[in-house]
Every structure is written in structure tokens, then in C-alpha cells.
C-alpha positions as CSV (number, residue, x, y, z in Angstrom):
1,X,109.8,111.8,86.3
2,X,110.8,114.7,88.5
3,X,109.9,114.2,92.2
4,X,109.7,110.4,91.9
5,X,112.4,108.1,93.4
6,X,112.5,104.7,91.8
7,X,114.9,102.1,93.1
8,X,115.4,98.3,92.8
9,X,115.7,95.9,95.7
10,X,117.5,92.6,95.5
11,X,118.2,93.2,91.8
12,X,114.5,93.7,91.0
13,X,113.3,97.1,89.8
14,X,109.7,98.4,89.8
15,X,107.7,97.8,86.7
16,X,105.3,100.7,85.8
17,X,102.7,100.4,83.0
18,X,103.3,104.1,82.3
19,X,104.9,107.0,84.1
20,X,102.6,108.2,86.9
21,X,100.3,111.1,85.9
22,X,101.5,112.9,89.0
23,X,104.3,112.3,91.6
24,X,104.7,114.7,94.5
25,X,108.0,115.7,96.1
26,X,109.5,112.7,97.9
27,X,107.3,110.1,96.4
28,X,109.0,106.7,96.1
29,X,108.4,103.3,94.4
30,X,110.9,100.7,95.5
31,X,111.7,97.1,94.7
32,X,109.3,94.3,93.7
33,X,106.4,96.6,92.6
34,X,104.2,96.2,89.5
35,X,102.0,99.1,89.0
36,X,99.6,99.9,86.1
37,X,99.1,103.1,84.2
38,X,97.4,106.3,85.4
39,X,98.9,106.3,88.9
40,X,98.8,109.5,91.0
41,X,101.2,109.6,94.0
42,X,101.2,112.4,96.5
43,X,104.1,113.9,98.2
44,X,106.1,111.4,100.3
45,X,103.9,108.5,99.1
46,X,105.8,105.3,99.5
47,X,105.2,102.0,97.7
48,X,107.8,99.5,98.9
49,X,108.2,95.8,97.8
50,X,111.3,94.3,99.4
51,X,110.6,91.3,101.6
52,X,107.6,90.4,99.3
53,X,106.0,91.8,96.2
54,X,103.3,94.5,95.5
55,X,100.9,94.4,92.6
56,X,98.7,97.4,91.8
57,X,96.2,97.9,89.0
58,X,95.5,100.9,86.8
59,X,94.3,104.3,88.0
60,X,95.7,104.1,91.5
61,X,95.7,107.2,93.7
62,X,97.8,107.3,96.9
63,X,97.5,110.5,98.9
64,X,100.3,112.5,100.5
65,X,102.2,110.5,103.1
66,X,100.4,107.2,102.2
67,X,102.3,104.0,102.5
68,X,102.0,100.6,100.8
69,X,104.2,97.8,102.1
70,X,104.3,94.0,102.7
71,X,105.0,91.5,105.4
72,X,108.4,89.9,105.0
73,X,108.2,86.5,103.4
74,X,104.5,86.1,104.7
75,X,102.1,88.4,102.8
76,X,102.4,90.3,99.5
77,X,100.1,93.2,98.8
78,X,97.5,93.2,95.9
79,X,95.6,96.4,95.0
80,X,93.0,96.3,92.2
81,X,92.2,98.9,89.6
82,X,90.6,102.2,90.3
83,X,91.5,102.4,94.0
84,X,91.8,105.6,95.9
85,X,93.7,105.8,99.2
86,X,93.7,109.1,101.1
87,X,96.4,111.1,102.9
88,X,98.4,109.2,105.5
89,X,96.7,105.9,104.8
90,X,98.6,102.6,105.1
91,X,97.9,99.5,103.0
92,X,100.0,96.8,104.5
93,X,100.3,93.1,103.4
94,X,96.7,92.7,102.3
95,X,94.3,92.5,99.3
96,X,92.2,95.5,98.3
97,X,89.7,94.9,95.5
98,X,88.8,97.0,92.4
99,X,87.2,100.4,93.0
100,X,87.7,100.7,96.7
101,X,87.8,104.1,98.3
102,X,90.0,104.4,101.4
103,X,89.8,107.5,103.5
104,X,92.5,109.5,105.3
105,X,94.5,108.0,108.1
106,X,93.2,104.5,107.4
107,X,95.2,101.4,108.3
108,X,94.6,98.0,106.7
109,X,96.6,95.3,108.3
110,X,98.3,92.0,107.4
111,X,96.3,89.3,105.7
112,X,93.1,91.3,105.3
113,X,90.9,91.2,102.3
114,X,88.7,94.2,101.3
115,X,86.2,93.4,98.6
116,X,85.5,95.4,95.4
117,X,83.7,98.7,95.8
118,X,84.1,98.9,99.6
119,X,84.7,102.3,101.2
120,X,86.5,103.0,104.5
121,X,85.8,106.2,106.5
122,X,88.7,108.4,107.7
123,X,90.6,107.0,110.6
124,X,89.3,103.4,110.2
125,X,91.5,100.4,111.3
126,X,91.1,97.0,109.6
127,X,92.4,94.4,112.0
128,X,94.7,91.6,110.7
129,X,93.1,88.8,108.6
130,X,89.7,90.6,108.4
131,X,87.3,89.9,105.6
132,X,85.4,93.0,104.5
133,X,82.6,92.3,102.0
134,X,82.5,94.6,98.9
135,X,79.9,97.2,98.4
136,X,79.7,98.4,102.0
137,X,80.8,101.5,103.8
138,X,82.9,100.8,106.9
139,X,84.1,102.9,109.8
140,X,85.7,102.5,113.3
141,X,88.4,100.6,115.0
142,X,88.0,97.8,114.1
143,X,86.2,98.8,110.9
144,X,82.6,97.6,110.9
145,X,79.9,97.8,108.2
146,X,77.7,100.9,108.6
147,X,75.6,100.9,105.4
148,X,75.4,99.2,102.0
149,X,76.6,101.5,99.2
150,X,73.8,102.9,97.0
151,X,74.3,103.6,93.2
152,X,76.6,106.6,92.8
153,X,77.9,106.5,96.3
154,X,81.4,105.1,95.6
155,X,81.8,107.4,92.5
156,X,81.0,110.4,94.7
157,X,83.6,109.3,97.3
158,X,86.3,108.8,94.7
159,X,85.5,112.2,93.2
160,X,85.7,114.0,96.5
161,X,89.0,112.3,97.5
162,X,90.6,112.9,94.1
163,X,89.7,116.6,94.1
164,X,92.1,117.2,97.0
165,X,95.3,118.9,96.0
166,X,98.7,117.5,96.7
167,X,101.0,119.0,99.4
168,X,103.1,122.0,98.2
169,X,106.8,121.4,97.6
170,X,108.7,121.5,100.9
171,X,111.7,123.7,101.5
172,X,115.0,121.9,101.6
173,X,115.7,120.5,105.1
174,X,119.1,120.4,106.7
175,X,120.5,117.2,108.0
176,X,122.3,117.8,111.2
177,X,123.6,115.7,114.2
178,X,125.3,112.4,114.5
179,X,125.3,109.9,111.6
180,X,127.5,107.0,112.5
181,X,126.8,103.9,110.3
182,X,123.1,104.7,109.9
183,X,120.6,104.6,107.0
184,X,118.7,107.8,106.4
185,X,116.5,107.3,103.3
186,X,116.8,109.8,100.4
187,X,113.3,111.2,100.9
188,X,113.5,111.5,104.7
189,X,113.7,115.1,106.1
190,X,115.6,115.8,109.3
191,X,116.1,119.2,111.0
192,X,117.5,120.4,114.3
193,X,119.6,118.6,116.9
194,X,119.3,114.8,116.1
195,X,121.5,112.0,117.3
196,X,121.2,108.6,115.7
197,X,122.9,105.5,117.1
198,X,124.8,102.8,115.1
199,X,122.5,100.8,112.8
200,X,119.5,103.2,113.0
201,X,117.2,103.3,110.0
202,X,115.1,106.4,109.2
203,X,112.9,105.4,106.3
204,X,111.3,106.9,103.2
205,X,109.1,110.0,103.8
206,X,109.9,110.3,107.5
207,X,110.1,113.7,109.1
208,X,112.2,114.3,112.2
209,X,111.8,117.9,113.5
210,X,113.7,118.7,116.6
211,X,112.9,122.4,116.7
212,X,114.5,123.9,119.8
213,X,114.7,120.4,121.4
214,X,116.6,117.2,120.7
215,X,115.8,113.9,119.1
216,X,117.9,110.9,120.2
217,X,117.4,107.4,118.6
218,X,119.2,104.5,120.1
219,X,121.3,101.9,118.3
220,X,119.6,99.5,115.8
221,X,116.2,101.1,116.2
222,X,114.1,101.7,113.0
223,X,111.7,104.5,112.2
224,X,109.6,103.2,109.3
225,X,108.2,105.1,106.3
226,X,106.2,108.3,106.8
227,X,106.5,108.5,110.5
228,X,106.7,112.0,112.0
229,X,108.8,112.7,115.2
230,X,108.4,116.2,116.5
231,X,109.6,118.2,119.4
232,X,107.3,121.0,120.6
233,X,109.2,122.5,123.5
234,X,110.6,119.3,124.9
235,X,112.7,116.4,123.7
236,X,112.1,113.0,122.1
237,X,114.1,109.9,122.9
238,X,113.8,106.3,121.6
239,X,115.9,103.5,123.1
240,X,117.8,100.6,121.5
241,X,116.4,97.8,119.3
242,X,113.0,99.4,119.1
243,X,110.6,99.7,116.1
244,X,108.5,102.7,115.2
245,X,106.0,101.5,112.6
246,X,104.8,103.2,109.4
247,X,103.0,106.5,109.7
248,X,103.4,106.9,113.5
249,X,103.1,110.4,115.0
250,X,105.1,111.2,118.1
251,X,105.5,114.5,120.0
252,X,107.9,115.0,122.9
253,X,107.8,111.3,123.9
254,X,110.0,108.6,125.3
255,X,110.2,105.1,124.0
256,X,112.3,102.5,125.9
257,X,114.5,99.6,124.7
258,X,113.0,96.6,122.9
259,X,109.6,98.1,122.3
260,X,107.4,98.3,119.1
261,X,105.0,101.1,118.3
262,X,102.5,99.8,115.7
263,X,101.4,101.3,112.4
264,X,99.5,104.5,112.6
265,X,99.8,105.0,116.3
266,X,99.7,108.5,117.7
267,X,101.7,109.2,120.9
268,X,100.7,112.5,122.5
269,X,103.1,114.9,124.2
270,X,104.8,113.6,127.3
271,X,103.9,109.9,126.6
272,X,106.4,107.4,128.1
273,X,106.6,103.9,126.6
274,X,108.7,101.7,128.9
275,X,111.0,98.9,127.8
276,X,109.4,95.7,126.5
277,X,106.1,97.2,125.3
278,X,104.0,96.5,122.2
279,X,101.7,99.4,121.2
280,X,99.0,98.2,118.9
281,X,98.4,99.7,115.4
282,X,96.2,102.8,115.5
283,X,96.5,103.2,119.3
284,X,96.4,106.7,120.7
285,X,97.7,107.9,124.0
286,X,96.7,110.8,126.2
287,X,99.3,113.6,127.1
288,X,101.6,112.4,129.8
289,X,100.4,108.8,129.7
290,X,102.8,106.0,130.8
291,X,102.7,102.6,129.1
292,X,104.2,100.1,131.5
293,X,106.5,97.3,130.6
294,X,105.4,93.8,129.7
295,X,102.0,94.7,128.1
296,X,100.3,95.0,124.8
297,X,98.6,98.5,124.8
298,X,95.9,99.4,122.4
299,X,92.8,101.5,121.8
300,X,92.0,105.2,122.2
301,X,93.0,106.2,124.8
302,X,95.5,103.4,125.0
303,X,94.9,100.8,127.7
304,X,96.7,97.5,128.7
305,X,95.1,94.7,126.7
306,X,97.2,91.6,127.3
307,X,100.5,90.7,128.9
308,X,103.3,90.0,126.4
309,X,103.7,86.4,125.6
310,X,106.6,84.6,123.7
311,X,104.9,85.1,120.4
312,X,104.5,88.9,120.7
313,X,108.0,89.3,122.1
314,X,109.3,87.3,119.1
315,X,107.6,89.8,116.8
316,X,109.5,92.7,118.5
317,X,112.7,90.8,118.6
318,X,112.6,89.8,114.9
319,X,111.6,93.2,113.5
320,X,114.7,95.3,114.3
321,X,117.3,92.9,112.9
322,X,115.3,92.6,109.6
323,X,115.2,96.4,109.3
324,X,119.0,96.6,110.0
325,X,119.4,94.3,107.0
326,X,116.9,96.3,104.9
327,X,118.7,99.5,105.8
328,X,122.1,98.2,104.8
329,X,120.7,97.0,101.5
330,X,119.0,100.3,100.7
331,X,122.1,102.3,101.7
332,X,124.1,100.3,99.2
333,X,121.3,100.7,96.5
334,X,121.1,104.5,97.0
335,X,124.9,104.8,96.9
336,X,125.0,102.9,93.7
337,X,122.3,105.0,92.2
338,X,124.1,108.2,93.2
339,X,127.3,106.9,91.7
């Protein structure tokens, strides 16, 4: 249908029970995805099954800028029937039961299980491998039960979320700057002075807006689905072999070499992330904050939590090569589809 990008991965195409009832501009369903009938996908919504599979039941609603993904060769994603996920939410490598209502800017992380009929408040963060009992309302980082749902509560939350309109169609965005051996996904939008090093991946739904400044992304760095990089009077620079996770927001920031910024993090203007840093999912920095090398930083405002050990450094070191492989594969897939 118009506005929806559907592509295979590894020779496996998405299977949809029926065409979505709505697909906003830049929505994408990619790879090993099985989705039931009645889906509603907002602008730039991304459902991506490549390194593992995604299964989604009937009557799924994913708001504008929402992302569904997997953990490569580790966790698939299962989403039940009648699930609503709000604007800029991320459902990542986890299980979500029937009838759940997920608010805006929510992140559900790897290996978690959310029981049927649960609700998550806006901005909630579900830590990896959490077990959330169904029938409760959760909020916070980490998400904690606040109250048991009463009859009619979950229906009211779904109705409120589903009444929200989609984003209006965006104006066409020019693609400028250096593009040597890079992957820029078909639904990514880039504007202004942007330089991308060799092997860079800019993924589905991403927006890079340099304005009057400059965005520079170093070689073999990946900027994952629905992240927004923005210049507001300054510049934005990311080093080599770094990862910017799904749905990250960055303004006039610097990220060094070999660092990883986790899913849903927000880096305020003037933030400096040094080399060899892991920023936890959902972390938020203060303007001008400096995140020093060799640490895991998390929380709001971000603070040093633990020194990086071999396991965490292995996560950083294994992510960028995998995304270089993903990028090369999707570049070939998109070229084949265009041909």
C-alpha cells in the first residue's frame, strides 16, 4: 500500500494477514516478520526481523516513530493480539502479551516478558529479562507496578492512545554531503551538511538535520532505526566504530570512537561522550555533560554506574561489525527492489 515499505531479508519476506488499515509515510516492515490483520503503522514506524524473527498478532497499533526489533541470534520478538504501542516506543527482543497498552517513549528491552493486559506509562523503561505480571499499570525506570487495573481501565487507555492522529506527511528532504560506500535506508531523511565515513549505516526512519551546522559520522558507525540527530546552532560528531541505538535523540553532541549509546537515550546539547563509553538505554544527559571513558553511564541525569568489563566491551565491539553486515545486505536488497 502507498507509504509502506516492505522488503525481504535473507530471502524471507514479511507475511501479513492483510494489508495494514493504515501505514504512514516512511513506515517499513522488513524481513522475517509475521503480522496479523488490522495493523495500524504510524509514520516512520519500523518492524524489522533480520537476525531473528518477529511475530505479531491481529489489531496491532504502532505509533509514529515506533520500532520493533530483535536481538541477533539470541531473542525473537513476540507481540500478542490487540496491542497498542505509542509514539517513539521501542519493543526490542521481548514478549508482549495480548491486550497490552504501551505508552509513548517506552522502551522494553531484551528477554523481558510483559503479561497480558498490562499497561506501561509514558517514558517507562523495562530492564532486560524483566517479568511484568499482566493486569497491572507500570511506570518508571525501571518500570514498577503502581496499581492493579480495574475493569474498563485498559480499554480506556487503548481508546485514548488510538485516538491520536498520525504525523502529517513530511516534505521531501534533500540528501547532501559525502556518501562513500555507506548504507542510507530508503526511509531515512537527511538534510544539510552531512559527512558519512566508509561503512556507515543510517537506518530506517532516522532523521539527520544539520541545519546551519554540520553532522559528521565516522567510519563503520551505525545509527539505528528512528534515531534523530539534530544541530541547533552547533555541530554533531560521532567517531568510528560506534553505535547509536534505536530511537536515540542527540543535539549538538560529540560521541567518540568505540562507544555505544543505548536505545531511547537522550543526549542534551553540548554533551560529550568520550571513547570507550557505554550509555545505558533510556539514559538522559544534562546540557554540556561529559561522559568519561571506561564507564557504563545510566540514569537521568546520567551518572557513572560501573567500569566497563570485558563483557560490556564485547557488546560494543560486536555490534558495529554486525551492523556493517546488515547494512551491506539491505543496500543490496534495496537496489534489487529498485531495479
